[in-house]
Residue frames as a rotation matrix with the C-alpha (Angstrom) as fourth column:
MET 1
0.281 -0.182 0.942 10.42
0.259 -0.931 -0.257 -19.18
0.924 0.317 -0.214 -10.97
ASP 2
-0.729 -0.613 -0.304 12.36
0.499 -0.172 -0.849 -17.47
0.469 -0.771 0.431 -8.18
PRO 3
0.067 0.814 -0.577 9.99
0.997 -0.083 -0.002 -16.25
-0.050 -0.575 -0.817 -5.40
ILE 4
-0.494 -0.313 -0.811 11.49
0.363 -0.922 0.135 -12.76
-0.790 -0.227 0.570 -5.71
TRP 5
-0.987 0.146 0.071 10.04
0.019 -0.327 0.945 -12.50
0.161 0.934 0.320 -9.22
TRP 6
-0.233 0.955 -0.185 6.59
0.779 0.297 0.552 -13.47
0.582 -0.015 -0.813 -7.94
ILE 7
-0.039 0.154 -0.987 6.89
0.845 -0.522 -0.115 -10.83
-0.533 -0.839 -0.110 -5.23
LEU 8
-0.822 -0.331 -0.464 7.77
0.056 -0.857 0.512 -8.18
-0.567 0.395 0.723 -7.82
ILE 9
-0.808 0.568 0.155 4.89
0.258 0.105 0.960 -9.23
0.529 0.816 -0.232 -10.10
ILE 10
0.029 0.845 -0.535 2.37
0.963 0.120 0.242 -9.10
0.269 -0.522 -0.810 -7.25
SER 11
-0.360 -0.257 -0.897 3.77
0.659 -0.750 -0.050 -5.74
-0.660 -0.609 0.439 -6.11
VAL 12
-0.911 -0.058 -0.408 3.04
-0.209 -0.789 0.577 -4.02
-0.356 0.611 0.707 -9.42
ALA 13
-0.736 0.658 0.158 -0.21
0.612 0.548 0.570 -5.89
0.289 0.516 -0.806 -10.11
GLY 14
-0.156 0.729 -0.666 -2.32
0.829 -0.270 -0.490 -3.60
-0.538 -0.629 -0.562 -7.91
PRO 15
-0.276 0.031 -0.961 -1.73
-0.188 -0.982 0.022 -0.27
-0.943 0.187 0.277 -9.69
ILE 16
-0.945 -0.130 -0.299 -1.90
-0.314 0.113 0.943 -1.93
-0.088 0.985 -0.148 -13.12
LEU 17
-0.652 0.757 -0.044 -5.14
0.736 0.646 0.201 -3.80
0.181 0.098 -0.979 -12.40
GLY 18
-0.074 0.627 -0.775 -6.74
0.650 -0.559 -0.514 -0.74
-0.756 -0.542 -0.367 -10.81
SER 19
-0.558 -0.207 -0.804 -5.74
-0.359 -0.812 0.459 1.44
-0.748 0.545 0.379 -13.75
ALA 20
-0.977 0.206 -0.059 -7.30
0.047 0.472 0.880 -1.04
0.209 0.857 -0.471 -16.17
ILE 21
-0.348 0.896 -0.275 -10.55
0.933 0.302 -0.196 -1.18
-0.093 -0.325 -0.941 -14.21
GLY 22
-0.260 0.207 -0.943 -10.67
0.317 -0.904 -0.286 2.61
-0.912 -0.373 0.169 -14.04
VAL 23
-0.606 -0.035 -0.794 -10.73
-0.620 -0.604 0.501 3.00
-0.497 0.796 0.344 -17.83
LEU 24
-0.889 0.182 -0.420 -12.60
-0.215 0.644 0.734 -0.16
0.404 0.743 -0.533 -18.83
ALA 25
-0.267 0.800 -0.538 -15.33
0.614 0.571 0.545 -0.77
0.743 -0.185 -0.643 -16.28
PRO 26
0.294 0.445 0.846 -17.50
-0.442 -0.721 0.533 1.04
0.847 -0.531 -0.016 -13.72
SER 27
-0.698 -0.656 -0.286 -16.22
-0.002 0.401 -0.916 0.61
0.716 -0.639 -0.281 -10.18
SER 28
0.456 0.807 -0.375 -18.10
0.382 0.203 0.902 -0.47
0.804 -0.554 -0.215 -7.06
LYS 29
0.032 -0.434 0.900 -17.38
-0.641 -0.700 -0.315 1.78
0.767 -0.567 -0.300 -4.10
LEU 30
0.737 0.306 0.603 -18.43
-0.672 0.434 0.600 -0.91
-0.078 -0.847 0.526 -1.64
LEU 31
0.884 -0.460 -0.084 -15.99
0.418 0.857 -0.300 -3.38
0.210 0.230 0.950 -3.19
MET 32
0.131 -0.878 0.461 -13.18
0.140 -0.444 -0.885 -0.82
0.982 0.180 0.065 -3.03
TYR 33
0.255 0.021 0.967 -13.95
-0.856 -0.460 0.236 -0.03
0.450 -0.887 -0.099 0.61
ASN 34
0.942 0.136 0.306 -13.83
-0.272 0.844 0.463 -3.74
-0.195 -0.520 0.832 1.46
MET 35
0.628 -0.778 0.002 -10.52
0.524 0.421 -0.740 -4.13
0.575 0.466 0.672 -0.36
LEU 36
-0.004 -0.614 0.790 -9.04
-0.342 -0.741 -0.578 -1.22
0.940 -0.273 -0.207 1.59
SER 37
0.511 0.283 0.812 -10.33
-0.853 0.047 0.520 -2.68
0.109 -0.958 0.265 4.85
PHE 38
0.982 -0.189 -0.027 -8.89
0.189 0.982 0.008 -6.12
0.025 -0.013 1.000 4.06
ALA 39
0.296 -0.924 0.243 -5.52
0.369 -0.124 -0.921 -4.54
0.881 0.362 0.304 3.22
ALA 40
0.120 -0.200 0.972 -5.59
-0.731 -0.681 -0.049 -2.62
0.672 -0.705 -0.228 6.52
GLY 41
0.855 0.259 0.449 -6.18
-0.503 0.625 0.597 -5.84
-0.126 -0.736 0.665 8.45
VAL 42
0.790 -0.611 -0.048 -3.28
0.527 0.718 -0.454 -7.55
0.312 0.333 0.890 6.71
MET 43
0.104 -0.798 0.594 -0.93
0.067 -0.590 -0.805 -4.61
0.992 0.124 -0.008 7.28
ILE 44
0.347 0.083 0.934 -1.82
-0.853 -0.385 0.352 -4.23
0.389 -0.919 -0.063 10.96
ALA 45
0.966 0.070 0.248 -1.40
-0.176 0.883 0.435 -7.95
-0.188 -0.464 0.866 11.61
ILE 46
0.598 -0.800 0.055 1.92
0.567 0.374 -0.734 -8.16
0.566 0.470 0.677 9.75
SER 47
0.135 -0.552 0.823 3.25
-0.329 -0.808 -0.488 -5.12
0.935 -0.204 -0.291 11.62
PHE 48
0.277 0.058 0.959 2.43
-0.949 -0.138 0.283 -6.38
0.149 -0.989 0.016 15.11
LEU 49
0.874 0.145 0.464 2.88
-0.274 0.935 0.225 -10.13
-0.401 -0.324 0.857 14.60
GLU 50
0.733 -0.586 0.345 5.89
0.679 0.603 -0.420 -10.21
0.038 0.542 0.840 12.30
LEU 51
0.351 -0.647 0.677 7.83
0.341 -0.585 -0.736 -6.99
0.872 0.489 0.015 11.69
ILE 52
0.476 -0.144 0.867 7.93
-0.683 -0.682 0.262 -5.47
0.554 -0.717 -0.423 15.19
PRO 53
0.902 -0.183 0.392 8.89
-0.176 0.672 0.719 -8.75
-0.395 -0.718 0.574 16.94
HIS 54
0.620 -0.717 0.320 11.66
0.764 0.457 -0.456 -9.29
0.181 0.527 0.830 14.38
ALA 55
0.362 -0.476 0.801 12.93
-0.029 -0.865 -0.501 -5.72
0.932 0.158 -0.327 14.85
ILE 56
0.690 -0.067 0.720 13.11
-0.717 -0.194 0.669 -6.29
0.095 -0.979 -0.182 18.62
ASN 57
0.909 -0.310 0.279 14.90
0.218 0.923 0.315 -9.62
-0.356 -0.226 0.907 18.18
VAL 58
0.418 -0.791 0.447 17.66
0.835 0.140 -0.533 -8.25
0.359 0.596 0.718 15.94
SER 59
-0.246 -0.496 0.833 18.11
0.069 -0.866 -0.496 -4.94
0.967 -0.064 0.247 17.79
SER 60
-0.903 0.040 -0.428 16.30
0.429 0.035 -0.903 -3.80
-0.021 -0.999 -0.049 20.96
VAL 61
0.048 0.987 -0.152 12.94
0.977 -0.079 -0.200 -2.53
-0.210 -0.139 -0.968 22.17
MET 62
0.165 -0.015 -0.986 14.11
0.212 -0.976 0.050 1.09
-0.963 -0.217 -0.158 22.17
ILE 63
-0.823 -0.498 -0.274 15.49
-0.177 -0.234 0.956 0.87
-0.540 0.835 0.104 18.64
ALA 64
-0.667 0.651 0.362 12.25
0.737 0.507 0.446 -0.74
0.107 0.565 -0.818 17.47
VAL 65
0.274 0.773 -0.571 10.18
0.801 -0.512 -0.309 2.01
-0.532 -0.373 -0.760 19.10
LEU 66
-0.197 -0.441 -0.875 12.39
-0.120 -0.875 0.468 4.65
-0.973 0.197 0.120 17.51
GLY 67
-0.966 -0.181 0.183 11.96
0.134 0.255 0.958 2.98
-0.220 0.950 -0.222 14.13
ILE 68
-0.232 0.961 0.153 8.15
0.972 0.234 0.000 2.91
-0.036 0.149 -0.988 14.45
VAL 69
0.357 0.317 -0.879 8.10
0.430 -0.891 -0.147 6.60
-0.829 -0.326 -0.454 15.36
LEU 70
-0.554 -0.663 -0.503 10.44
-0.185 -0.490 0.852 7.41
-0.811 0.565 0.149 12.47
GLY 71
-0.868 0.255 0.427 8.34
0.497 0.464 0.733 5.54
-0.011 0.848 -0.529 9.92
SER 72
0.133 0.977 -0.167 5.12
0.974 -0.160 -0.163 7.13
-0.186 -0.141 -0.972 11.15
ALA 73
0.141 -0.145 -0.979 6.71
0.208 -0.963 0.173 10.59
-0.968 -0.228 -0.105 11.16
VAL 74
-0.873 -0.486 -0.047 7.84
0.024 -0.139 0.990 10.23
-0.488 0.863 0.133 7.55
MET 75
-0.554 0.739 0.382 4.31
0.795 0.333 0.508 9.29
0.248 0.585 -0.772 6.45
TYR 76
0.291 0.650 -0.702 2.85
0.800 -0.568 -0.194 12.15
-0.524 -0.505 -0.686 8.49
LEU 77
-0.290 -0.487 -0.824 5.10
-0.051 -0.852 0.521 14.66
-0.956 0.193 0.223 6.76
LEU 78
-0.967 -0.021 0.253 4.20
0.243 0.207 0.948 13.22
-0.072 0.978 -0.195 3.35
ASP 79
-0.193 0.980 0.044 0.51
0.976 0.187 0.116 13.48
0.105 0.066 -0.992 4.20
ARG 80
0.104 0.192 -0.976 0.91
0.502 -0.857 -0.115 17.13
-0.859 -0.477 -0.186 5.17
ILE 81
-0.387 -0.377 -0.841 2.13
-0.430 -0.733 0.526 18.07
-0.815 0.566 0.122 1.69
LEU 82
-0.976 0.016 -0.218 0.50
-0.187 0.455 0.871 15.47
0.113 0.891 -0.441 -0.57
PRO 83
-0.210 0.978 -0.003 -3.16
-0.937 -0.200 0.285 14.81
0.278 0.062 0.959 -1.45
HIS 84
-0.606 0.139 0.783 -5.15
-0.354 0.834 -0.422 11.91
-0.712 -0.533 -0.457 -0.05
ILE 85
-0.916 0.402 -0.008 -7.40
0.220 0.516 0.828 9.48
0.336 0.756 -0.561 -1.89
HIS 86
-0.593 0.804 0.044 -11.03
-0.584 -0.392 -0.710 10.52
-0.554 -0.447 0.702 -1.91
PRO 87
-0.502 0.432 0.749 -13.73
0.459 0.867 -0.193 8.00
-0.733 0.247 -0.634 -2.88
GLY 88
0.495 0.787 -0.369 -15.54
0.128 -0.485 -0.865 10.69
-0.860 0.381 -0.341 -4.83
LEU 89
0.022 -0.577 -0.816 -12.70
-0.832 -0.464 0.305 10.79
-0.555 0.672 -0.490 -7.33
CYS 90
-0.668 -0.456 0.588 -13.13
-0.242 0.880 0.408 7.16
-0.704 0.131 -0.699 -8.33
THR 91
0.245 0.785 0.569 -15.69
0.493 0.405 -0.770 7.44
-0.835 0.469 -0.287 -11.09
GLN 92
-0.653 -0.470 0.594 -15.63
0.728 -0.173 0.663 8.38
-0.209 0.865 0.455 -14.76
GLU 93
0.115 0.851 0.512 -18.66
0.892 -0.315 0.323 10.65
0.436 0.419 -0.796 -14.51
GLN 94
0.126 -0.077 -0.989 -17.12
0.818 -0.556 0.147 13.49
-0.561 -0.828 -0.007 -12.53
GLY 95
0.960 0.234 0.157 -16.19
0.281 -0.759 -0.587 15.75
-0.019 0.607 -0.794 -15.42
CYS 96
0.391 -0.875 0.286 -13.02
0.606 0.011 -0.795 17.38
0.693 0.485 0.534 -16.67
HIS 97
0.558 -0.201 0.805 -12.68
-0.519 -0.841 0.150 19.73
0.648 -0.502 -0.574 -13.72
LEU 98
0.895 -0.205 0.397 -11.12
-0.248 0.510 0.824 16.77
-0.371 -0.835 0.405 -11.88
LYS 99
0.779 -0.627 -0.028 -8.18
0.323 0.439 -0.838 16.38
0.538 0.644 0.544 -14.26
LYS 100
0.068 -0.779 0.623 -5.93
-0.474 -0.575 -0.667 18.67
0.878 -0.250 -0.408 -12.24
THR 101
0.370 0.147 0.917 -6.99
-0.921 0.186 0.342 16.96
-0.120 -0.972 0.204 -9.02
ALA 102
0.994 0.024 0.108 -6.31
-0.007 0.988 -0.153 13.55
-0.110 0.151 0.982 -10.57
ILE 103
0.460 -0.885 0.069 -2.81
0.124 -0.013 -0.992 14.66
0.879 0.465 0.104 -11.55
TYR 104
-0.020 -0.419 0.908 -2.10
-0.859 -0.458 -0.230 15.93
0.512 -0.784 -0.350 -8.03
LEU 105
0.663 0.360 0.656 -3.41
-0.665 0.685 0.297 12.65
-0.342 -0.634 0.693 -6.66
LEU 106
0.915 -0.366 -0.168 -1.20
0.166 0.724 -0.669 10.73
0.367 0.585 0.724 -9.10
VAL 107
0.070 -0.929 0.365 1.88
-0.307 -0.368 -0.878 12.60
0.949 -0.050 -0.311 -7.87
GLY 108
0.116 0.049 0.992 0.90
-0.989 -0.092 0.120 11.93
0.097 -0.995 0.038 -4.27
ILE 109
0.905 0.265 0.333 0.43
-0.301 0.952 0.059 8.20
-0.301 -0.154 0.941 -4.85
PHE 110
0.678 -0.716 -0.168 3.68
0.035 0.259 -0.965 8.08
0.734 0.648 0.201 -6.85
ILE 111
-0.207 -0.785 0.584 5.63
-0.628 -0.352 -0.694 9.35
0.750 -0.511 -0.420 -3.82
HIS 112
0.278 0.416 0.866 3.62
-0.944 0.284 0.167 7.32
-0.177 -0.864 0.472 -1.31
ASN 113
0.949 0.219 -0.227 4.38
-0.277 0.924 -0.264 4.09
0.152 0.313 0.938 -3.15
PHE 114
0.101 -0.984 -0.148 8.14
-0.456 0.086 -0.886 4.27
0.884 0.157 -0.440 -2.56
PRO 115
-0.453 -0.254 0.855 7.81
-0.891 0.157 -0.425 3.41
-0.026 -0.954 -0.297 1.17
GLU 116
0.612 0.720 0.328 5.44
-0.684 0.690 -0.238 0.61
-0.398 -0.078 0.914 0.18
GLY 117
0.684 -0.471 -0.557 8.17
-0.244 0.571 -0.784 -0.93
0.687 0.672 0.276 -1.96
MET 118
-0.387 -0.824 0.413 10.48
-0.673 -0.054 -0.738 -0.62
0.630 -0.564 -0.534 1.04
ALA 119
0.031 0.494 0.869 7.93
-0.937 0.316 -0.147 -2.44
-0.347 -0.810 0.473 3.19
ILE 120
0.914 0.311 -0.260 7.81
-0.395 0.825 -0.404 -5.36
0.089 0.472 0.877 0.75
ALA 121
0.228 -0.919 -0.323 11.60
-0.218 0.275 -0.936 -5.65
0.949 0.284 -0.138 0.76
ALA 122
-0.334 -0.346 0.876 11.72
-0.895 -0.176 -0.411 -5.43
0.297 -0.921 -0.251 4.55
GLY 123
0.614 0.677 0.406 9.59
-0.764 0.639 0.089 -8.55
-0.199 -0.365 0.909 4.76
ILE 124
0.594 -0.429 -0.680 12.36
-0.278 0.684 -0.674 -10.58
0.755 0.590 0.287 3.15
VAL 125
-0.390 -0.788 0.477 14.38
-0.753 -0.025 -0.657 -10.46
0.530 -0.616 -0.583 6.38
GLU 126
-0.206 0.409 0.889 11.81
-0.750 0.517 -0.412 -12.90
-0.628 -0.752 0.201 7.80
GLY 127
-0.608 -0.034 0.794 11.59
0.338 0.893 0.297 -14.91
-0.719 0.448 -0.531 4.59
THR 128
-0.983 0.182 0.003 9.89
-0.064 -0.361 0.930 -14.63
0.170 0.915 0.367 1.22
LYS 129
-0.371 0.905 -0.208 6.52
0.849 0.422 0.319 -15.75
0.376 -0.058 -0.925 2.68
LEU 130
0.001 0.338 -0.941 6.22
0.722 -0.651 -0.233 -12.58
-0.691 -0.680 -0.245 4.78
SER 131
-0.757 -0.338 -0.559 7.34
-0.115 -0.774 0.623 -10.42
-0.643 0.536 0.547 1.87
MET 132
-0.860 0.492 0.137 4.71
0.333 0.336 0.881 -12.13
0.387 0.803 -0.453 -0.28
MET 133
-0.066 0.867 -0.493 1.98
0.997 0.040 -0.064 -11.35
-0.036 -0.496 -0.867 2.29
ILE 134
-0.201 -0.080 -0.976 3.01
0.299 -0.954 0.016 -7.68
-0.933 -0.288 0.215 2.40
ALA 135
-0.967 -0.193 -0.165 3.05
-0.103 -0.295 0.950 -7.55
-0.232 0.936 0.266 -1.41
ILE 136
-0.550 0.831 0.081 -0.47
0.730 0.432 0.530 -9.00
0.405 0.351 -0.844 -1.54
ALA 137
0.085 0.591 -0.802 -1.78
0.873 -0.432 -0.226 -6.48
-0.480 -0.681 -0.553 1.01
ILE 138
-0.413 -0.323 -0.852 -0.21
-0.013 -0.933 0.360 -3.54
-0.911 0.160 0.381 -0.80
ALA 139
-0.989 0.086 0.121 -1.42
0.131 0.129 0.983 -4.81
0.069 0.988 -0.139 -4.18
VAL 140
-0.224 0.967 -0.121 -4.99
0.958 0.241 0.156 -5.07
0.179 -0.081 -0.980 -2.87
GLN 141
0.101 0.207 -0.973 -4.75
0.578 -0.809 -0.112 -1.55
-0.810 -0.551 -0.201 -1.46
ASN 142
-0.650 -0.519 -0.556 -3.37
-0.090 -0.673 0.734 -0.19
-0.755 0.527 0.391 -4.73
VAL 143
-0.613 0.518 0.596 -6.25
0.789 0.374 0.487 -1.44
0.030 0.769 -0.638 -6.87
PRO 144
0.505 0.831 -0.232 -8.61
0.833 -0.540 -0.120 1.32
-0.225 -0.133 -0.965 -5.62
GLU 145
0.097 -0.549 -0.830 -5.76
0.086 -0.826 0.557 3.82
-0.992 -0.126 -0.032 -5.89
GLY 146
-0.848 -0.419 0.324 -5.30
0.311 0.101 0.945 2.86
-0.428 0.902 0.044 -9.54
ILE 147
-0.119 0.901 0.417 -9.01
0.982 0.044 0.184 3.31
0.148 0.431 -0.890 -10.16
CYS 148
0.555 0.390 -0.734 -8.99
0.633 -0.771 0.069 6.68
-0.539 -0.504 -0.675 -8.40
THR 149
-0.242 -0.690 -0.683 -6.31
-0.099 -0.682 0.724 8.02
-0.965 0.243 0.097 -10.73
SER 150
-0.921 -0.197 0.336 -7.18
0.278 0.270 0.922 6.44
-0.272 0.943 -0.194 -14.07
ALA 151
-0.153 0.960 0.235 -10.97
0.972 0.189 -0.139 6.94
-0.178 0.207 -0.962 -14.00
PRO 152
0.587 0.414 -0.696 -11.07
0.343 -0.905 -0.250 10.76
-0.734 -0.092 -0.673 -13.64
TYR 153
-0.384 -0.790 -0.479 -8.08
-0.260 -0.405 0.877 11.15
-0.886 0.461 -0.049 -15.96
TYR 154
-0.824 0.144 0.548 -9.85
0.530 0.538 0.655 9.10
-0.201 0.831 -0.519 -18.63
ALA 155
0.206 0.969 -0.137 -13.06
0.865 -0.246 -0.437 11.09
-0.457 -0.029 -0.889 -18.10
CYS 156
0.434 -0.100 -0.895 -11.16
-0.105 -0.993 0.061 14.20
-0.895 0.067 -0.441 -19.16
THR 157
-0.452 -0.761 -0.466 -8.88
-0.581 -0.146 0.801 12.91
-0.677 0.633 -0.375 -21.91
LYS 158
0.671 0.741 -0.006 -11.06
-0.558 0.500 -0.663 10.09
-0.488 0.448 0.749 -23.37
LYS 159
0.207 -0.689 -0.695 -7.80
-0.751 0.343 -0.564 8.30
0.627 0.639 -0.446 -24.13
LYS 160
0.952 0.300 0.056 -7.85
-0.267 0.732 0.627 4.83
0.147 -0.612 0.777 -22.60
LEU 161
0.558 -0.793 -0.246 -4.26
0.643 0.600 -0.476 3.81
0.525 0.107 0.844 -23.33
LYS 162
-0.242 -0.661 0.710 -2.76
0.009 -0.733 -0.680 7.09
0.970 -0.159 0.183 -22.13
SER 163
0.341 0.456 0.822 -4.88
-0.803 -0.313 0.507 7.07
0.488 -0.833 0.259 -18.96
PHE 164
0.981 0.024 -0.193 -3.91
0.051 0.926 0.373 3.46
0.188 -0.376 0.907 -18.28
LEU 165
0.269 -0.962 -0.055 -0.19
0.666 0.227 -0.710 4.07
0.695 0.155 0.702 -18.80
VAL 166
-0.183 -0.307 0.934 -0.10
-0.330 -0.876 -0.352 7.28
0.926 -0.373 0.059 -16.76
SER 167
0.568 0.493 0.659 -1.90
-0.778 0.060 0.626 5.66
0.269 -0.868 0.418 -13.85
SER 168
0.937 -0.216 -0.274 0.10
0.242 0.968 0.063 2.42
0.251 -0.125 0.960 -14.07
SER 169
0.162 -0.945 0.285 3.33
0.056 -0.280 -0.958 4.40
0.985 0.171 0.008 -13.74
THR 170
0.404 0.027 0.914 2.68
-0.847 -0.368 0.385 4.54
0.346 -0.930 -0.126 -9.99
ALA 171
0.994 -0.100 -0.039 4.08
0.107 0.950 0.295 0.98
0.008 -0.297 0.955 -9.90
ILE 172
0.429 -0.894 0.131 7.56
0.156 -0.069 -0.985 2.32
0.890 0.443 0.110 -10.71
PRO 173
-0.059 -0.509 0.859 8.36
-0.793 -0.499 -0.350 3.70
0.606 -0.702 -0.374 -7.22
ILE 174
0.795 0.325 0.513 7.21
-0.571 0.688 0.449 0.40
-0.207 -0.649 0.732 -5.68
LEU 175
0.849 -0.526 -0.054 9.86
0.424 0.737 -0.526 -1.41
0.316 0.424 0.849 -7.70
ALA 176
0.146 -0.828 0.542 12.44
-0.104 -0.558 -0.823 1.27
0.984 0.064 -0.168 -6.91
GLY 177
0.275 0.030 0.961 11.72
-0.926 -0.261 0.273 1.14
0.259 -0.965 -0.044 -3.19
PHE 178
0.966 0.124 0.227 11.93
-0.180 0.952 0.246 -2.65
-0.185 -0.279 0.942 -3.21
LEU 179
0.678 -0.735 0.013 15.23
0.483 0.431 -0.762 -2.88
0.554 0.523 0.647 -5.09
ILE 180
0.055 -0.672 0.738 16.96
-0.358 -0.703 -0.614 -0.07
0.932 -0.231 -0.280 -3.17
THR 181
0.421 0.176 0.890 15.87
-0.905 0.013 0.425 -1.41
0.064 -0.984 0.165 0.22
LYS 182
0.997 -0.067 0.040 16.86
0.066 0.998 0.025 -4.98
-0.042 -0.022 0.999 -0.64
PHE 183
0.364 -0.920 0.147 20.32
0.342 -0.015 -0.939 -3.75
0.866 0.392 0.309 -1.59
ILE 184
0.032 -0.327 0.944 20.64
-0.694 -0.688 -0.215 -1.69
0.720 -0.648 -0.249 1.61
PHE 185
0.764 0.361 0.535 19.59
-0.644 0.482 0.595 -4.62
-0.043 -0.799 0.600 3.82
GLU 186
0.855 -0.491 -0.167 22.49
0.411 0.838 -0.358 -6.64
0.316 0.238 0.919 2.43
GLN 187
0.030 -0.911 0.410 24.99
0.336 -0.378 -0.863 -4.01
0.941 0.164 0.295 3.59
ILE 188
0.067 0.078 0.995 23.87
-0.620 -0.778 0.103 -2.80
0.782 -0.624 -0.004 7.04
SER 189
-0.899 -0.424 0.110 24.28
-0.309 0.438 -0.844 -3.90
0.310 -0.793 -0.525 10.66
PRO 190
-0.525 0.727 -0.443 21.58
0.708 0.662 0.247 -5.86
0.472 -0.184 -0.862 12.53
ALA 191
-0.471 0.338 -0.815 20.76
0.621 -0.529 -0.578 -2.84
-0.627 -0.778 0.040 14.72
LEU 192
-0.720 0.180 -0.670 20.13
-0.473 -0.834 0.284 -0.58
-0.508 0.521 0.686 11.74
MET 193
-0.824 0.455 -0.339 18.20
-0.035 0.555 0.831 -3.36
0.566 0.697 -0.441 10.03
GLY 194
-0.507 0.638 -0.580 15.99
0.862 0.363 -0.354 -3.62
-0.015 -0.679 -0.734 13.12
MET 195
-0.517 0.289 -0.805 15.29
0.106 -0.912 -0.396 0.10
-0.849 -0.290 0.441 13.00
LEU 196
-0.799 0.187 -0.571 14.39
-0.598 -0.342 0.725 -0.01
-0.060 0.921 0.385 9.30
VAL 197
-0.732 0.574 -0.368 12.12
0.390 0.795 0.465 -3.02
0.559 0.197 -0.805 9.77
ALA 198
-0.388 0.578 -0.718 10.38
0.807 -0.163 -0.567 -1.23
-0.445 -0.799 -0.404 12.64
ALA 199
-0.660 0.118 -0.742 10.13
-0.283 -0.954 0.100 1.91
-0.696 0.276 0.663 10.49
THR 200
-0.878 0.364 -0.310 8.42
-0.191 0.328 0.925 -0.21
0.438 0.872 -0.218 7.85
ALA 201
-0.464 0.725 -0.508 5.91
0.864 0.498 -0.079 -1.32
0.196 -0.476 -0.858 10.47
GLY 202
-0.459 0.252 -0.852 5.37
0.375 -0.815 -0.443 2.33
-0.805 -0.523 0.280 11.38
VAL 203
-0.869 0.116 -0.480 4.68
-0.468 -0.505 0.725 3.17
-0.159 0.855 0.494 7.74
MET 204
-0.726 0.597 -0.340 2.14
0.193 0.652 0.733 0.36
0.659 0.467 -0.589 7.40
ILE 205
-0.394 0.581 -0.712 0.40
0.898 0.079 -0.433 1.17
-0.195 -0.810 -0.553 10.69
TYR 206
-0.614 0.126 -0.779 0.15
-0.006 -0.988 -0.155 4.84
-0.789 -0.091 0.607 9.72
ILE 207
-0.891 0.288 -0.351 -1.24
-0.390 -0.091 0.916 4.07
0.232 0.953 0.193 6.27
SER 208
-0.575 0.692 -0.436 -3.84
0.601 0.719 0.349 1.76
0.555 -0.061 -0.830 7.82
ALA 209
-0.291 0.450 -0.844 -4.87
0.873 -0.236 -0.427 4.14
-0.391 -0.861 -0.324 10.61
ASP 210
-0.549 -0.018 -0.836 -4.79
-0.008 -1.000 0.027 7.37
-0.836 0.022 0.549 8.63
GLU 211
-0.613 0.246 -0.751 -6.16
-0.780 -0.343 0.524 6.33
-0.129 0.906 0.402 5.23
LEU 212
-0.802 0.248 -0.544 -7.36
-0.132 0.814 0.565 2.76
0.583 0.525 -0.620 4.83
ILE 213
-0.675 0.553 -0.488 -9.51
0.737 0.478 -0.478 2.32
-0.032 -0.682 -0.730 7.94
PRO 214
-0.506 0.532 -0.679 -11.16
-0.007 -0.790 -0.613 5.81
-0.862 -0.306 0.404 7.92
THR 215
-0.647 0.251 -0.720 -11.91
-0.761 -0.280 0.586 5.52
-0.054 0.927 0.372 4.20
SER 216
-0.784 0.328 -0.527 -13.34
0.070 0.890 0.450 2.02
0.617 0.316 -0.721 4.46
CYS 217
-0.621 0.547 -0.562 -15.49
0.749 0.202 -0.631 3.01
-0.232 -0.813 -0.535 7.47
SER 218
-0.905 0.273 -0.327 -17.06
-0.309 -0.949 0.061 5.95
-0.293 0.156 0.943 5.63
ILE 219
-0.331 0.844 -0.423 -19.91
-0.361 0.301 0.883 3.60
0.872 0.445 0.205 4.66
ASN 220
-0.777 -0.018 0.629 -21.62
-0.629 0.018 -0.777 3.46
0.002 -1.000 -0.025 8.03
SER 221
0.208 0.974 0.089 -24.69
-0.957 0.221 -0.186 1.57
-0.200 -0.046 0.979 6.85
ASN 222
0.776 0.009 -0.631 -22.74
-0.299 0.886 -0.356 -1.56
0.555 0.464 0.690 5.96
HIS 223
0.631 -0.516 0.579 -20.66
-0.619 0.115 0.777 -3.67
-0.467 -0.849 -0.247 8.36
SER 224
0.965 -0.245 0.096 -18.96
0.256 0.793 -0.553 -5.68
0.059 0.558 0.828 5.62
THR 225
0.422 -0.860 0.286 -15.82
-0.308 -0.433 -0.847 -3.55
0.853 0.269 -0.447 5.91
ILE 226
0.265 -0.290 0.920 -15.44
-0.959 0.023 0.284 -4.63
-0.103 -0.957 -0.271 9.55
PHE 227
0.793 0.069 0.606 -15.59
-0.091 0.996 0.006 -8.26
-0.603 -0.060 0.796 8.51
SER 228
0.846 -0.523 0.097 -13.11
0.171 0.094 -0.981 -7.56
0.504 0.847 0.169 5.71
PHE 229
0.267 -0.745 0.611 -10.71
-0.804 -0.522 -0.285 -6.06
0.532 -0.415 -0.738 8.26
MET 230
0.352 -0.063 0.934 -11.02
-0.744 0.587 0.320 -9.15
-0.568 -0.807 0.160 10.48
ILE 231
0.958 0.002 0.286 -10.54
0.165 0.814 -0.557 -11.45
-0.234 0.581 0.780 7.48
GLY 232
0.612 -0.781 0.126 -7.32
-0.287 -0.367 -0.885 -9.58
0.737 0.505 -0.449 6.67
ILE 233
0.070 -0.563 0.823 -6.00
-0.997 -0.066 0.040 -10.22
0.032 -0.824 -0.566 10.19
LEU 234
0.535 0.215 0.817 -7.04
-0.392 0.920 0.014 -13.88
-0.748 -0.328 0.577 10.11
PHE 235
0.966 -0.219 -0.139 -5.41
-0.069 0.301 -0.951 -14.23
0.251 0.928 0.276 6.69
VAL 236
0.160 -0.963 0.215 -2.03
-0.706 -0.264 -0.657 -13.33
0.690 -0.047 -0.723 8.19
VAL 237
0.020 -0.100 0.995 -2.56
-0.923 0.380 0.057 -15.53
-0.384 -0.920 -0.084 11.25
MET 238
0.816 0.369 0.445 -3.51
-0.200 0.902 -0.382 -18.55
-0.542 0.222 0.810 9.15
LEU 239
0.790 -0.584 -0.187 -0.56
-0.155 0.105 -0.982 -18.10
0.594 0.805 -0.008 6.77
GLY 240
0.037 -0.798 0.601 1.71
-0.927 -0.252 -0.277 -17.89
0.373 -0.547 -0.749 9.81
LEU 241
0.289 0.160 0.944 0.59
-0.675 0.733 0.083 -21.38
-0.679 -0.661 0.319 10.81
ILE 242
0.986 0.104 -0.129 1.49
-0.166 0.616 -0.770 -22.89
0.000 0.781 0.625 7.44
């Protein structure tokens, strides 16, 4: 099978798996925190070890810096108008008063996932291996997000299939972002490509610093999330040696 197909499958696996867990099984907050921390480690390592150096090589330092700022600014603006993920929303026992909140959260994740699809496509400029690593990191991150949308929605509707399908729909913008960005990268100059790759790094750094790391560190009595973060970084380093 073409590696691109594997990348697409992995990209959508996170929201779908998380949505299934949210309606079928109780979730472990500690496990979700560790998954978020691992994803943060992978994203940070990929950004600084792969994407930013490539952006500098194909353009310049100033263009790369501008791209990082641009990507971070876009995510900041999205965060100002869209809801964040809250661990307290990730259970089925919260009650129907969370249905509206779950819908708002679903909309927020739906929009947030478009830049994530762009990030996966941006990795292809360095080869399918990097794109695969980004897809894995984003898929791991999206499992808790899927749980956080499907579980409270199911608690209110008591309809497993509907809750699963509604929550799984957040995979659509990932695919859209991937396909659109891949098409754009085939048409643009190296300088603009460098800026977009750097912007992708800015998006991933912002997501890690603003959401993944603070959320995973909210369990102060357990240091496992720190180790998960380090494992994520080492995962990227080791794959880079293969």
